[in-house]
N, C-alpha and C positions, 0 to 999 in steps of 0.2 A: 603241660602243667603251668598253672598261673603262678608267677613268682610273687611271694609275699615277704615283706620285711617282718622281723620278729615282732615288732610293735603292732603291725597290722594283724598278724595272726593272733596275738594275745587279746586284741580288742574286737576281733570278729564276733558277730552276734549269732551267726549260723554256721553249721558244719559245711565243709566243702570237699569235693573230690579233686584229685589231681592238682595238688599244690606243690610248690617247690620253695624251699627255704635254704638260704646260704648264710654261713656264719662260722664262728669259732667255738670249739667245744669248751664248755666251762666245767663240766663234770661227766664222768663215765661210771656207770654202775651196772655190772653184769651179774645177772642171777641165772639160775638154772633154766628158767622158762621165759625170761624176759630180759631185754637190754634197755636200760634207761640212759638217755643223754640229755644234757641241757646245753643248748646252743644260743649264742648271742651274736648280734651283728652291729652292736653299738647304737641301735635305734631306741633302746630302753634299758633301764636298770635291770628289769626282770628278764630272765632267760626263758626260752620256750622248751618245755619238756617234750622229748621225742621218745616214743615207745616203739621198740623194734623186736623182731625175732632174734635170738642169740646168734643165729646163723649169719646175720649181717655184720657181726663184729669182725673187724679187721685188725691186723697186728699194729698198723700205724694209726688206728683210731684212738687217739690219746688226748689228754688235756692239752689245749692250745692248738690242736690241729684244725685246719680249715676244712669244712665239709659242705657238701650239697646234699640235701635230703629231699626226696620226693615221696609223697604219700597222701593220706587223707587227714584233713583237719576235723577233729571230733570234739565233742564235749568232754571235759576232763572231770573225773571223779575227785580229783585233788581239790581241796577247798581253797588253796592259795592261788589257783588260776582257773579260768573258765574253759580254756581250750588247750588241747595238746595235739601233737602230730603223730599219727600212726604211720611209721616208715614202711615203705615198700622197697626203696633202694637208698643206700647210703654210699656216697662217693667221697673219698678223701682227696681234696683238691691240693692241700699242702700239709705234709706231715710236720710234727713238732717234736724236737728232741727234749723230752720232759726232764731229763737229767741235768741238762745245762740251761734250760729255760729258767730265768731268775724268779718268775712268778709261779707260785705253787698253788695247787688246787685246794680250795676250801680254807685258805689262809687269808687273814686280813692284814695286809702289809702296811706298816706305818708310812706316813708321807716321807719321813726321813730316809726310809729304805728305797722306795720307788724313785726318789729324786736322783739316785745313782744311775738310773737307766732311762734317760730322757727319750730315747728312741723306742722304748717299750712301755713306759709308764701309762700311756693312754689306754692300755689294755686292762688296767686294774679298774675295779668298780669305782673307786673314789675319783680317779682322774676322768674316767668316762662320764660319771655324773657331773663333775665340774664342767667339762667341755660342752655337755648338752645344756646345762644351765647358762653357760656363757653364750652359746648360740641363741637361745631363746631371749636372753636379756638384750643381746645386740638387736634382734628383730623388734623387741619391745621399744627400744630407743628410737629406731627409725619410725615405727608406727606412731609413737607419741608425737613426734615433731610433725610428721606428715598430716596426722589427724588435726593438728592445731595450726595448720597453714604455713608451716616453715618450709623454706626452700633449701634443699640439700646442696652444699657447696663442697667440691673437692679442693681443699686448700693444698698448696705445694708442700712436699716433704723436703725438698732441697730449696733453700731460700737464702737471700742475703739479709733478710730481716731478722734481727736478734731478739725482737720482742722484749725490749728493755726491762730488765728485772725479773724475767720469767724463769731464769736458771742458767747454769753453765752450759755451753754449747759444744757440740762435736764439729770441728772444722773439717771440711771436705777438700781434698786435693787428689789429683791423679797420682799414680805411682811414679810417673816421670817427673811431675812437679816436685814430689818429695825429695828427689835426688838433685834438684837444681838449686840455685842460689836463692837468697831471701828476696832478691829483686825480680823474681820470675813473673811472667804474665800468667794470670789466673785463667783457668779453663772457662769460667763464666765472666771474665774480665773484672770481676769484683770478688772479694772473699765470699765463700758460700758455706752454709752450715746445714746440719740436719735440724729440722724445725723443733722448737720447744713449745710452740703454740701457734694455732691458726687464727688467733684473735684479730690481729690487725688486718689480715686478709678478709676476715668476716665483716669487719667494720666497713670496708670498701663496698662489699656486697649489700650490707644493710642499708646503704644509702640509695639503693635501687629497688630492693625487694622487701624492705621493712623487717621481716622476721627470717633469719637464716640460721643454719646450723652445720656443723661438720663433725665427723666421727672417724678418727684415724690415728695412726701411730705418731707419737711424739717422742723426743729424745732429750735426756738430761745427762750432762757429763759430770754429775756429782759423784765423786769417788767414794761411794759408800757401799758396804756389803751388808747393810743392816736388813732386818726382816721387813722393812717398809719402803725400800727404795728399789727402783728398777732403772736401768739405762734406757730401755725401750718399753713404752707402755701406750695404752690407748686412751685418748682423751675425747670426751664429749664436750663440745663448745657451742654456745648459742649467742646471738646478738639480736637485740630487740630495739627497733626504732620507735620513736614517739612514746617514750616512757620517761617520766620524771621522778619515779618513786623507786627507792631501793626495795620496798616491799613487793613491787611487781617482780623484780628479779628473784627475790626469795621465794615467792609463790610458784614461779616456774620450776625452780630447783626442787621444791617440795613435791609438786605435782608429778614431775618427771620420776623421782624416786618411788613415789607411791604407785604410779601406773606400771612402771617396769617391774617392780617387785610383785605386783598382783599378777602380771603376765607370767613371771617365773613360777609363782605358786600354782597357777592354773595349769601350766604346761608341764611342769617337772615336779610334782608334789613328792614323789618317791625319792627323787634325786636330792631334793632339799632335806627331806627327812633323814637320809643317810648321814648328811653332814651334822645335823642337829642331834643325831643319836650316837654317832661314833667319833666324830671329829671335834665338835664343840657342844657337848650336851648342856652346858650352862647358857649357851647363846639363845636358843629357842625364841627368836624374835617374831615368829609368825606362826599361824596355823591355817589349816584348810578344813573347812567343814562343808562337805558336799560340793556344790558349785560356788559357794561363797568364798572366794579367794581374796583375802585382805591382810595387809600387814598389821599385826597387832600392836607392837611396840614401836616399830620403825618410825612412824610419824603420827602416832595417835595423839601425842602432845609434843610440843617443842618449846624451847626457851629462847628469848632474845635479850641480849645484854650488849652494852657498848664496850669498846676496847678499854676505855678508862675504868668502867666497872669491873671488867675482867682483871685488870692489873691490881685493883684494890682487893679483890677476892683472893688473888694469888699472894699478895703481900701479907694477908691475915691468915694464910693457910698454915696448919701445923707442920706439914712435911718440909724438909730441907731440900730445895731443888738444886740440881746441878747448875742450872742457869738462874741467876737471881732475877726475879721479875722487876722490871723498871719501866716506867712510862717512856715510850720512844723506842723500845727494843721489841723485836719480833717475838711472837709466842712460839715456844718450843713444844715438841711433842708431849713432854712431861706436863707442861702447863695446860695444853689442850685437853689431855685426858683427865686432869684434875678438875678442870672447869665442867666437863661433862658429868663427872661424879658428883661435884658440888651441886649441880642443877638437877640431880635425881636420875642420872643415867638415861637422859633423853637427848635428842639432837639439840644443839645449841647454835644459834646464829649470833656471831660476834660482829658488830657493825662499827663504822666510823673509826678507821685506823689513823695513826699519825701521818700527816702530810709528807714528812721527809722519809717515811718508811716505805712508801708505795711508789710505783712507777708514774711517769709523767702523765699518762693518759687517764688517770682517775680524777673524778670531779672534785674540785675544791669546795669544801663546805662553808668556807668563809666564816669560820667560827674562831673564837679565841677565849682565853689565852692559849688553850691547847688546840693548835691548828690541825684539823683532820680532813680526810677525804671520805667520800661516800662509797666505802668498800665493805664487803661482807665475806666472811668465811663461815662455812657450815662445818661444825665439829660433831662427830658421832662417836658412840661408845666403842671402845676397843681399837679404834683406828686413829682418831684425831681428825685432822682436816680432811674432808671429803670433797667439798666444792669451794671455789673461790670466785668472787665476781665483784663488780662495781658499776656505778654509773660512770659513763665516759665523759671527759671534759669536752663539751660541744661548743664552748664559747671561745672564739678565735683569739681575743685579746689575752685571756687567761693562758691559753695553750702556747701562744707566741712567747709570752713572758717566761714561762717555765722552761720551754725548750732553749731559749736564749741563755738562761742561767746555767743550764746543763751543757751548753755547747753542742746541741743536737739539731739546731735549726736547719742546716744544710741537708743532713741525713733524712730529716722528716719533713721536707718541704711538701712532698706529696700528701702527707697526713694533714698539713695545714690547709691544703686545697680542699679537703673534704669538709672543712669548716667554712670555707669561702663560698661554696656552691651548694646552697640548700641544706645547711646543717640543721639537725633536729636533736632534741634531747634523746639519748639512747643509753643502753647499758647491756651487759652480758655477763656470762659466767663460764667456767669450765669445771668438769667433774672427771676425776681419775676413775676409769672404768674398773681397773683391777682393785682399787680400794673399795669401790662399791661392792664388788663380789666378796672381798674380805669381810665387809660389814655384815651383809645379809647371811653369809654362811658361817661366820665365826672362825675363819682360817687365820692362824697366827702369822704365818710367813707368806708374804705377798708373792714370793717366787713359786708358790704352789697353786696359784690361780692363773698362770700363763701356760700356753701350750708347750713351749720349749724353753726351759731354763737355760740361760746363757752360761757358757764356759764350764759346763759340767761333763762334757763328753767330747772327745776329739772329733768325732764325725759330725758334730753339730756346731762347731765353732763358727 
């Protein structure tokens, strides 16, 4: 028998003899003359209907059990699917104790409920849909950059580079080091951290390959249990050489989001529909019409304002903010969400941030009296900041002066070398992958868009 995935069987155009399908039972309905099963193997949101003789029913053929079914793939009279499987044999590979199994047949479990079972929640429809979307979005990101001539770089996860200003770090030490005195010798001879960003490593590579990107795990030691923070998350980062315009960086941000979202819509329309129907019915940021997969609101229009304009908008706002908006202070989440609302619930590019607010590597705009750097944040509805980027300071004298004032000259001598040997105008950005998924799906809690939520079950710590 030819083995088919459930998705392949559902998409088959012609009947077939002697096929074999493996998966887990999603429903069992036994009638006097016929036995109906629905089985799913994770390849699609839809399950495959199996029609069998009641004599094939077994005692351990229950919801949640793993089965292997062999038979004929035939046209289905059911209007909701084109094909069904007429079973000739049904083998229970792994039985399931339905009384203790926390997921119940034909129940739509809330995200708060399945979060209690991180080792089983991927078997729910919602998390299954999320992980398929996440997989296709990841593939879409790689395709976008490769189609546009970027070189993929594996930046290190363990690094001595703290990427000044990118966030609090997790310090790495061996178990034996932790027991020794403060004057111990480090495993790597220098203090080592889990990476908060691959940006500085990408800048090295951009000096040889022009356009580079990385996509991997990053870590922030911010002690927050909020709905928008993760200790470990995935970051998409890119660096572009030979660019003198912040608009170029913003265009790549926008094109990336549009392209990846279109990929998700084309590959996972039913999965996306599940979220917009049951999880976030008010979100509905996109639609699919036949083969025309396009984000409707995601980037159909966007707004661009300066940081100074943003502060003035916030100062004139009716709401009372927890954090008072002042020029020179960072924008908080409450500020970001208000700015998006003020601009008509469209993505908002905020550009030119205060010089003293941003890290040393951002390009000095040489403006006054409000001294700014060429930085940009992309704010989106429901999430706040999605992407952040800047032009990088490529001028040696400017960079030397700033590093000297910050007392970082010795630590970043290698960074100065990049400006001595063939320096070019360049810039880049980073996008939080989980926040992107939050935005397109309308998920409120960022912990619901990761495969394994941390610290929620002893076996997964």
